[in-house]
GULUM-145869 format. One record per residue (C-alpha): x, y, z; residue in one letter. Coordinates in Angstrom, 3 decimals. Example, Ala and Ser with C-alpha at 12.3 -4.5 7.8 and 13.67 -1.06 7.14 Angstrom:
{{12.300 -4.500 7.800} "A"}
{{13.670 -1.060 7.140} "S"}
# end
This chain:
{{-30.064 33.305 -12.249} "M"}
{{-32.520 36.198 -12.575} "Q"}
{{-31.900 36.790 -16.317} "Q"}
{{-33.684 35.083 -19.215} "S"}
{{-33.352 34.709 -22.979} "G"}
{{-30.014 35.433 -24.714} "P"}
{{-28.602 37.149 -21.634} "E"}
{{-29.314 34.093 -19.518} "N"}
{{-27.735 31.839 -22.162} "G"}
{{-24.587 33.959 -22.190} "R"}
{{-24.355 33.916 -18.408} "R"}
{{-24.832 30.150 -18.389} "T"}
{{-22.038 29.690 -20.935} "A"}
{{-19.789 31.972 -18.876} "D"}
{{-20.605 29.994 -15.734} "A"}
{{-19.807 26.690 -17.465} "V"}
{{-16.479 28.044 -18.690} "A"}
{{-15.630 29.508 -15.279} "A"}
{{-16.403 26.346 -13.335} "L"}
{{-14.873 23.798 -15.706} "T"}
{{-11.662 25.842 -15.754} "A"}
{{-10.984 24.641 -12.200} "F"}
{{-9.205 21.277 -12.475} "L"}
{{-8.194 21.190 -8.829} "D"}
{{-11.120 19.640 -6.960} "L"}
{{-10.682 21.666 -3.769} "D"}
{{-10.414 24.946 -5.686} "D"}
{{-13.511 24.040 -7.680} "L"}
{{-15.534 23.274 -4.550} "L"}
{{-14.649 26.645 -3.045} "R"}
{{-15.684 28.453 -6.229} "R"}
{{-18.807 26.340 -6.830} "A"}
{{-20.275 26.966 -3.381} "V"}
{{-19.845 30.724 -3.879} "L"}
{{-21.480 30.428 -7.292} "Y"}
{{-24.442 28.580 -5.767} "A"}
{{-24.809 31.134 -2.979} "C"}
{{-24.559 34.186 -5.243} "E"}
{{-26.810 32.817 -7.964} "S"}
{{-29.521 31.915 -5.458} "A"}
{{-29.183 35.274 -3.719} "G"}
{{-28.764 33.366 -0.435} "A"}
{{-26.980 34.191 2.793} "R"}
{{-25.301 30.795 3.018} "S"}
{{-24.772 27.679 0.967} "S"}
{{-23.060 24.330 1.235} "R"}
{{-22.136 21.427 -1.017} "I"}
{{-22.714 17.986 0.459} "L"}
{{-20.945 15.052 -1.183} "L"}
{{-22.434 11.615 -0.609} "H"}
{{-20.429 8.766 0.921} "D"}
{{-22.583 5.719 0.052} "P"}
{{-20.391 3.237 1.904} "E"}
{{-20.719 5.141 5.199} "A"}
{{-24.323 6.246 4.453} "H"}
{{-23.272 9.804 5.214} "E"}
{{-23.040 13.268 3.732} "F"}
{{-19.809 15.195 4.122} "V"}
{{-19.764 18.988 3.896} "V"}
{{-17.247 19.445 1.083} "A"}
{{-17.579 23.233 0.880} "A"}
{{-19.564 25.951 2.672} "A"}
{{-19.898 29.721 2.694} "C"}
{{-21.799 32.389 4.586} "G"}
{{-23.105 31.436 8.004} "T"}
{{-22.180 27.786 7.304} "D"}
{{-18.588 28.679 6.457} "G"}
{{-17.091 26.679 9.334} "D"}
{{-19.042 23.484 8.558} "A"}
{{-16.528 22.037 6.067} "R"}
{{-15.596 18.458 6.870} "G"}
{{-18.618 17.708 9.051} "R"}
{{-20.431 14.433 8.500} "R"}
{{-24.010 13.426 9.156} "F"}
{{-26.398 10.642 8.206} "S"}
{{-27.839 10.553 4.694} "D"}
{{-31.193 9.531 6.130} "R"}
{{-33.809 12.127 7.032} "G"}
{{-34.008 15.873 6.624} "G"}
{{-34.121 17.771 3.357} "I"}
{{-30.778 16.370 2.052} "P"}
{{-31.970 12.813 2.727} "G"}
{{-35.270 13.473 0.949} "A"}
{{-33.502 14.959 -2.087} "V"}
{{-31.099 11.993 -2.199} "L"}
{{-33.930 9.447 -2.005} "D"}
{{-36.148 11.125 -4.588} "S"}
{{-33.512 12.557 -6.859} "G"}
{{-35.655 15.688 -7.060} "K"}
{{-35.012 19.263 -5.956} "A"}
{{-36.840 20.786 -2.981} "H"}
{{-37.574 24.275 -1.706} "F"}
{{-39.265 25.710 1.380} "S"}
{{-41.147 28.889 0.439} "P"}
{{-41.907 29.926 4.017} "G"}
{{-42.433 28.699 7.587} "D"}
{{-38.946 29.290 8.877} "G"}
{{-35.770 30.127 6.965} "P"}
{{-36.308 29.870 3.226} "A"}
{{-34.201 27.062 1.791} "S"}
{{-33.586 25.414 -1.525} "I"}
{{-31.784 22.132 -2.311} "A"}
{{-31.004 20.265 -5.521} "A"}
{{-29.183 17.040 -6.335} "P"}
{{-25.793 16.937 -8.016} "L"}
{{-26.510 14.350 -10.689} "T"}
{{-24.127 12.974 -13.289} "F"}
{{-25.051 10.081 -15.620} "E"}
{{-27.996 9.087 -13.404} "N"}
{{-25.794 9.067 -10.293} "R"}
{{-26.470 11.437 -7.417} "T"}
{{-23.031 12.392 -6.156} "I"}
{{-24.198 15.015 -3.674} "G"}
{{-26.574 17.817 -2.761} "I"}
{{-26.338 21.622 -2.958} "V"}
{{-28.236 23.669 -0.394} "E"}
{{-28.853 27.414 -0.134} "A"}
{{-30.561 29.048 2.865} "V"}
{{-32.156 32.454 3.535} "S"}
{{-32.410 34.890 0.654} "R"}
{{-30.525 38.121 1.186} "T"}
{{-33.623 40.179 0.285} "D"}
{{-35.738 38.354 2.857} "G"}
{{-38.171 36.969 0.279} "R"}
{{-39.157 33.319 -0.127} "S"}
{{-37.824 31.086 -2.858} "F"}
{{-40.180 30.460 -5.767} "T"}
{{-40.694 27.661 -8.257} "A"}
{{-38.791 29.768 -10.804} "G"}
{{-35.874 30.081 -8.386} "D"}
{{-35.901 26.317 -7.981} "L"}
{{-35.776 25.725 -11.736} "E"}
{{-32.814 28.063 -12.167} "R"}
{{-31.066 26.570 -9.114} "F"}
{{-31.393 23.054 -10.557} "V"}
{{-29.854 24.266 -13.814} "S"}
{{-26.942 25.806 -11.921} "G"}
{{-26.407 22.600 -9.941} "C"}
{{-26.201 20.666 -13.199} "S"}
{{-23.221 22.847 -14.141} "L"}
{{-21.614 22.202 -10.766} "I"}
{{-22.095 18.438 -11.169} "A"}
{{-20.394 18.438 -14.596} "I"}
{{-17.502 20.511 -13.259} "A"}
{{-17.140 18.263 -10.204} "L"}
{{-17.019 15.130 -12.327} "E"}
{{-14.449 16.775 -14.595} "N"}
{{-12.244 17.782 -11.648} "A"}
{{-12.698 14.360 -10.011} "S"}
{{-11.543 12.654 -13.212} "L"}
{{-8.531 14.957 -13.362} "Y"}
{{-7.697 14.143 -9.743} "R"}
{{-7.980 10.392 -10.418} "R"}
{{-5.653 10.683 -13.421} "L"}
{{-3.220 12.806 -11.431} "D"}
{{-3.389 10.279 -8.611} "K"}
{{-2.619 7.380 -10.954} "E"}
{{0.325 9.293 -12.420} "M"}
{{1.610 10.053 -8.922} "E"}
{{1.349 6.382 -7.950} "I"}
{{3.288 5.507 -11.077} "G"}
{{5.975 8.110 -10.376} "R"}
{{6.464 6.959 -6.804} "R"}
{{6.611 3.257 -7.703} "S"}
{{8.993 3.508 -10.686} "L"}
{{12.045 3.214 -8.436} "H"}
{{10.643 0.268 -6.510} "D"}
{{9.859 -2.478 -8.964} "Q"}
{{8.992 -5.673 -7.123} "A"}
{{11.220 -8.742 -7.330} "R"}
{{9.614 -11.996 -8.455} "P"}
{{7.892 -14.129 -5.878} "L"}
{{9.420 -17.591 -6.215} "I"}
{{8.237 -20.278 -3.838} "A"}
{{9.584 -23.758 -4.491} "E"}
{{10.180 -24.449 -0.801} "S"}
{{7.519 -25.885 1.490} "A"}
{{8.085 -23.084 4.033} "A"}
{{7.420 -20.334 1.506} "M"}
{{4.489 -22.184 -0.054} "R"}
{{2.891 -22.421 3.389} "Q"}
{{3.281 -18.673 3.942} "A"}
{{1.758 -17.950 0.529} "L"}
{{-1.154 -20.264 1.239} "A"}
{{-1.893 -18.269 4.393} "Q"}
{{-1.607 -15.033 2.428} "A"}
{{-4.022 -16.253 -0.231} "E"}
{{-6.621 -17.231 2.359} "R"}
{{-6.287 -13.824 4.013} "A"}
{{-6.489 -11.956 0.693} "A"}
{{-10.214 -12.574 0.277} "A"}
{{-11.119 -10.728 3.481} "G"}
{{-10.743 -7.148 4.683} "R"}
{{-8.671 -7.736 7.832} "S"}
{{-5.362 -5.983 8.432} "T"}
{{-2.395 -8.265 7.732} "I"}
{{1.014 -8.118 9.422} "L"}
{{3.912 -9.680 7.491} "L"}
{{6.803 -10.606 9.756} "V"}
{{10.208 -11.525 8.445} "G"}
{{13.830 -10.500 8.144} "E"}
{{14.812 -7.678 5.826} "T"}
{{14.891 -8.846 2.231} "G"}
{{12.579 -11.859 2.595} "T"}
{{10.052 -10.570 0.058} "G"}
{{7.446 -8.899 2.255} "K"}
{{6.457 -6.365 -0.401} "E"}
{{6.131 -9.097 -3.027} "Q"}
{{3.763 -11.012 -0.736} "V"}
{{1.810 -7.816 -0.023} "A"}
{{1.399 -7.209 -3.766} "R"}
{{0.216 -10.778 -4.217} "T"}
{{-2.379 -10.328 -1.461} "I"}
{{-3.626 -7.155 -3.146} "H"}
{{-3.793 -8.748 -6.597} "E"}
{{-5.850 -11.673 -5.266} "R"}
{{-8.180 -9.537 -3.176} "S"}
{{-11.477 -7.856 -4.076} "P"}
{{-9.467 -4.601 -4.240} "R"}
{{-7.262 -5.777 -7.109} "A"}
{{-8.665 -3.135 -9.460} "S"}
{{-7.722 -0.380 -6.989} "G"}
{{-4.261 1.076 -6.351} "P"}
{{-1.455 -0.649 -4.468} "F"}
{{0.631 1.983 -2.679} "V"}
{{3.759 1.191 -0.658} "A"}
{{5.871 3.230 1.725} "I"}
{{8.882 2.240 3.818} "N"}
{{8.365 3.853 7.216} "C"}
{{12.043 3.498 8.077} "G"}
{{13.342 5.158 4.910} "A"}
{{12.014 8.675 5.564} "L"}
{{13.151 11.279 8.103} "P"}
{{10.657 11.767 10.920} "E"}
{{9.902 15.316 9.758} "G"}
{{8.743 14.104 6.318} "L"}
{{6.944 10.925 7.345} "L"}
{{3.661 12.540 8.430} "E"}
{{3.466 14.594 5.236} "S"}
{{4.191 11.520 3.116} "E"}
{{1.541 9.434 4.867} "L"}
{{-1.242 12.010 5.192} "F"}
{{-0.272 14.771 2.732} "G"}
{{0.021 18.507 3.346} "H"}
{{-1.629 21.712 2.232} "E"}
{{0.134 24.508 0.403} "K"}
{{1.898 26.738 2.925} "G"}
{{1.668 24.165 5.730} "A"}
{{5.402 24.605 6.395} "F"}
{{8.458 26.188 4.839} "T"}
{{8.936 24.771 1.355} "G"}
{{5.346 23.518 0.987} "A"}
{{4.732 25.433 -2.246} "D"}
{{1.858 23.217 -3.381} "R"}
{{-0.636 20.722 -2.023} "R"}
{{0.822 17.216 -1.602} "H"}
{{-1.422 14.150 -1.627} "V"}
{{-0.323 11.540 0.924} "G"}
{{-0.111 7.775 0.565} "R"}
{{-3.417 7.166 2.355} "F"}
{{-5.287 9.284 -0.199} "E"}
{{-3.402 7.687 -3.092} "L"}
{{-4.392 4.233 -1.815} "A"}
{{-8.101 5.107 -1.450} "D"}
{{-10.137 2.185 -2.771} "G"}
{{-7.105 -0.098 -2.736} "G"}
{{-4.309 -1.334 -0.483} "T"}
{{-1.678 0.564 1.504} "L"}
{{1.501 -1.327 2.386} "F"}
{{3.375 0.095 5.374} "L"}
{{6.782 -1.563 5.340} "D"}
{{8.856 -1.503 8.537} "E"}
{{5.966 -0.228 10.630} "I"}
{{8.077 -0.902 13.718} "G"}
{{10.234 2.093 12.745} "E"}
{{7.380 4.596 13.141} "L"}
{{8.156 7.329 15.693} "P"}
{{5.748 7.776 18.609} "A"}
{{3.936 10.811 17.134} "A"}
{{3.263 9.030 13.853} "A"}
{{1.998 5.956 15.739} "Q"}
{{-0.641 8.105 17.451} "V"}
{{-1.849 9.570 14.160} "K"}
{{-1.843 6.189 12.411} "L"}
{{-3.941 4.734 15.223} "L"}
{{-6.484 7.511 14.788} "R"}
{{-6.692 6.882 11.041} "V"}
{{-7.281 3.174 11.597} "L"}
{{-10.006 3.949 14.129} "Q"}
{{-11.765 6.790 12.308} "E"}
{{-11.011 5.842 8.693} "R"}
{{-10.251 9.454 7.882} "E"}
{{-7.183 11.652 7.633} "I"}
{{-6.312 15.330 7.786} "S"}
{{-3.506 16.752 5.685} "R"}
{{-0.759 18.609 7.524} "V"}
{{-1.885 22.223 7.726} "G"}
{{-5.454 21.339 6.763} "G"}
{{-8.655 21.295 8.790} "A"}
{{-10.793 19.099 6.553} "Q"}
{{-11.321 15.464 7.521} "A"}
{{-10.882 13.299 4.408} "I"}
{{-12.548 9.901 4.381} "R"}
{{-10.296 7.073 3.142} "V"}
{{-11.227 3.519 2.234} "N"}
{{-7.961 1.619 2.515} "V"}
{{-6.967 -1.924 3.397} "R"}
{{-3.773 -1.972 5.416} "L"}
{{-0.955 -4.480 5.077} "I"}
{{1.916 -3.822 7.469} "A"}
{{5.330 -5.446 7.665} "A"}
{{8.217 -5.515 10.113} "T"}
{{11.473 -7.306 10.779} "H"}
{{11.108 -6.539 14.491} "R"}
{{9.384 -8.483 17.255} "D"}
{{6.555 -6.005 17.803} "L"}
{{5.384 -7.710 20.984} "A"}
{{8.843 -7.129 22.468} "E"}
{{8.789 -3.551 21.154} "E"}
{{5.532 -3.064 23.089} "V"}
{{7.117 -4.474 26.261} "R"}
{{10.056 -2.093 25.816} "Q"}
{{7.688 0.860 25.398} "G"}
{{8.773 1.600 21.835} "R"}
{{5.518 0.600 20.127} "F"}
{{1.993 1.437 21.256} "R"}
{{0.056 -1.567 22.539} "E"}
{{-3.259 -0.316 21.093} "D"}
{{-1.649 0.088 17.655} "L"}
{{-0.087 -3.364 17.971} "F"}
{{-3.516 -4.935 18.428} "F"}
{{-4.814 -2.936 15.449} "R"}
{{-2.168 -4.281 13.062} "V"}
{{-1.569 -7.718 14.593} "H"}
{{-4.833 -9.157 13.272} "V"}
{{-3.572 -11.751 10.780} "I"}
{{0.183 -12.266 11.245} "P"}
{{2.037 -14.179 8.517} "I"}
{{5.680 -15.161 9.047} "A"}
{{7.981 -15.238 6.014} "L"}
{{10.957 -17.625 6.294} "P"}
{{14.505 -16.352 5.698} "P"}
{{16.308 -17.543 2.578} "L"}
{{18.641 -19.817 4.552} "R"}
{{15.572 -21.862 5.556} "E"}
{{14.297 -22.158 1.981} "R"}
{{17.317 -23.381 -0.049} "P"}
{{14.992 -24.855 -2.686} "E"}
{{14.292 -21.287 -3.803} "D"}
{{17.947 -20.307 -4.284} "I"}
{{18.491 -21.963 -7.671} "E"}
{{15.380 -20.548 -9.428} "P"}
{{16.012 -17.134 -7.898} "L"}
{{19.668 -16.887 -8.946} "I"}
{{18.846 -18.069 -12.468} "R"}
{{16.080 -15.470 -12.742} "F"}
{{18.306 -12.651 -11.507} "F"}
{{21.184 -13.640 -13.799} "L"}
{{18.867 -13.663 -16.823} "Q"}
{{17.279 -10.339 -15.869} "R"}
{{20.584 -8.531 -15.391} "F"}
{{21.938 -10.058 -18.607} "A"}
{{19.005 -8.484 -20.481} "R"}
{{19.412 -5.145 -18.742} "E"}
{{23.168 -5.032 -19.399} "L"}
{{22.853 -6.504 -22.901} "D"}
{{25.241 -9.321 -22.053} "R"}
{{25.185 -13.042 -22.586} "A"}
{{23.643 -14.908 -19.619} "P"}
{{26.132 -16.716 -17.397} "R"}
{{25.475 -20.338 -16.422} "P"}
{{26.246 -21.573 -12.917} "I"}
{{27.867 -24.884 -12.026} "T"}
{{26.564 -27.437 -9.521} "D"}
{{29.455 -26.545 -7.227} "A"}
{{28.487 -22.890 -7.536} "G"}
{{24.889 -23.680 -6.581} "L"}
{{26.109 -25.742 -3.604} "A"}
{{28.196 -22.754 -2.467} "R"}
{{25.133 -20.493 -2.673} "L"}
{{23.146 -22.973 -0.597} "C"}
{{25.933 -23.033 1.997} "A"}
{{25.733 -19.269 2.534} "H"}
{{23.605 -18.031 5.448} "Q"}
{{22.134 -15.036 3.529} "W"}
{{21.819 -12.386 6.235} "P"}
{{20.399 -10.070 3.538} "G"}
{{18.080 -12.765 2.175} "N"}
{{16.691 -12.430 -1.369} "V"}
{{17.905 -8.842 -1.661} "R"}
{{21.466 -9.987 -0.957} "E"}
{{21.133 -12.723 -3.581} "L"}
{{19.852 -10.190 -6.106} "E"}
{{22.789 -7.857 -5.422} "N"}
{{25.207 -10.759 -5.788} "L"}
{{23.725 -11.667 -9.185} "A"}
{{24.244 -8.092 -10.359} "E"}
{{27.906 -8.126 -9.260} "R"}
{{28.447 -11.447 -11.048} "L"}
{{27.165 -9.946 -14.309} "L"}
{{28.860 -6.562 -13.983} "V"}
{{32.263 -7.673 -12.707} "L"}
{{32.536 -11.249 -13.953} "G"}
{{33.471 -12.674 -17.336} "G"}
{{31.497 -15.036 -19.548} "E"}
{{32.720 -18.286 -18.002} "Q"}
{{30.340 -20.374 -15.837} "P"}
{{30.009 -19.235 -12.253} "I"}
{{31.757 -21.698 -9.952} "D"}
{{32.410 -22.041 -6.236} "A"}
{{35.807 -20.351 -6.508} "G"}
{{34.345 -17.134 -7.906} "E"}
{{31.611 -17.171 -5.274} "L"}
{{34.090 -17.801 -2.456} "N"}
{{35.752 -14.520 -3.365} "A"}
{{32.429 -12.690 -2.991} "L"}
{{30.825 -14.519 -0.085} "L"}
{{32.206 -15.032 3.441} "P"}
{{32.692 -18.545 4.725} "Q"}
{{29.743 -19.752 6.837} "T"}
{{30.137 -20.679 10.472} "R"}
{{28.223 -23.885 9.920} "A"}
{{30.780 -25.079 7.384} "A"}
{{33.628 -24.297 9.774} "Q"}
{{32.317 -26.296 12.747} "V"}
{{31.565 -29.483 10.845} "L"}
{{34.178 -32.209 11.165} "P"}
{{36.341 -32.692 8.096} "P"}
{{35.268 -35.491 5.792} "A"}
{{37.505 -38.555 5.814} "P"}
{{38.877 -39.929 2.587} "A"}
{{36.013 -41.814 1.039} "A"}
{{36.768 -45.570 0.876} "P"}
{{35.096 -47.871 -1.614} "A"}
{{31.437 -48.172 -0.662} "I"}
{{31.534 -51.978 -0.736} "D"}
{{34.090 -51.978 2.091} "D"}
{{31.805 -50.056 4.469} "L"}
{{29.345 -51.315 7.037} "S"}
{{25.772 -49.979 7.030} "L"}
{{26.689 -47.634 9.890} "W"}
{{29.715 -46.346 7.975} "E"}
{{27.755 -45.958 4.735} "R"}
{{25.109 -43.800 6.359} "E"}
{{27.762 -41.762 8.185} "H"}
{{29.655 -41.198 4.911} "A"}
{{26.464 -40.177 3.064} "L"}
{{25.624 -37.675 5.794} "L"}
{{29.109 -36.149 5.733} "V"}
{{29.127 -35.934 1.932} "Q"}
{{25.675 -34.325 1.827} "A"}
{{26.629 -31.783 4.479} "L"}
{{29.860 -31.018 2.625} "E"}
{{28.040 -30.509 -0.673} "R"}
{{25.549 -28.244 1.086} "A"}
{{28.313 -26.280 2.791} "G"}
{{26.838 -27.107 6.191} "G"}
{{23.291 -25.982 5.300} "N"}
{{21.088 -28.594 6.931} "Q"}
{{17.970 -27.872 4.866} "S"}
{{19.940 -28.259 1.638} "E"}
{{21.658 -31.430 2.900} "A"}
{{18.236 -32.889 3.763} "A"}
{{17.028 -32.062 0.252} "R"}
{{20.059 -33.787 -1.290} "L"}
{{19.362 -36.910 0.815} "M"}
{{15.606 -36.693 0.078} "K"}
{{14.664 -36.700 3.758} "I"}
{{13.142 -34.071 6.054} "S"}
{{15.324 -31.634 7.950} "R"}
{{14.262 -33.154 11.260} "E"}
{{15.206 -36.639 10.019} "Q"}
{{18.586 -35.263 8.990} "L"}
{{19.141 -33.739 12.428} "R"}
{{18.171 -37.021 14.090} "T"}
{{20.822 -38.838 12.067} "R"}
{{23.406 -36.107 12.676} "M"}
{{22.742 -36.410 16.384} "R"}
{{23.119 -40.190 16.139} "K"}
{{26.528 -39.893 14.464} "Y"}
{{27.807 -36.967 16.546} "G"}
{{27.701 -34.566 13.591} "L"}
{{25.366 -31.981 15.082} "L"}
{{27.430 -28.897 15.985} "P"}
{{27.100 -27.637 19.539} "N"}
{{25.774 -24.065 19.789} "H"}
# end
């Protein structure tokens, strides 16, 4: 920065080209802090990025005597950095202690950080001319930083897209009162910032509910990032959650951004959190407490602003009692628990779900959609659905791939679904006499038996057919000796 005229213009153009060539933000920061130090003729320099939400500066890059300061945080109030941030104007100390110079990193009227340089190598004080040239150099750094930040955001969005392509969410259908109640709780919780724990059997739609919470929250414009904690080997889980630096381990040939960083500004969904190994539980707890992560093999603390939604099919309280889940982590995630009912307790959702899946697979396979008979629907309602909605979805795919074009009936479904225990323990229905020949007691008994038969033993579905509540149905079953003993 000591040249002027055409020479200075050429050097400036070279500096712009050199800095903007770095699209990787971390590489740019390392080069930019060296540029600031060399151009100011200083012994040390550091780039401070501003975290307005935390009211802090974070040392994003440093060189010289401050070389080990990277990742440190301190208040944005007070001192020279605080004064530069408040005023938006550069500052230099010509004497009285170590000579220093500081200028804001400003882009489109936003101050994104501060650059400081301390102690000239020749022992002289900084001058007003030095300050003017330093401000010009910091303007170049700000443009390059914004360019690299934009590139990182685009790369992040592409990475989110790549990782979510294989995991398209199923529709969230809620005709049943039980599911509508769970969704009402989810919608009330969506407006806040609290951690949510979704509890339910595998395949009940926990990710679909998590997406709905995100879409109805103040973070809807941010990313939604999901990871199944039980689907990754323990050795890869930490890297996938927190990322890793190049060379962190054998095979780490490039930097990998973890799910927490991808979800910054949005929502992170940790499915099957009960499957986390002990080491990962410790690190997750620290992230939830400190709101910052460190990549595997990296020393820099990276601030993350993420809302957490967790899910599990396990009883986490029992897992704590058995020593398999940390109690302090349990209390961190068990803030707003929402229970999702299994499909066998929401038979009203079976018909719209199976029709949706059949239509979707017909489109994907370019086949005519297959209708389903009333007897076929009754058979579906009689099934206990241990795999819940996921099992129903898989069944719909088999029906389209392996079946013909005829309507789906109970016979075809019987070949694909096991008989339910409930249907086996119910007493056989007697031959139905003419209704006029029956007493009131006999009529009600016959209606109960017929409804239970049509529902294949599913009490919720039988109650729906009789237009009464499930508890009223069970009261009548008990009255007529139809309630199976368990």
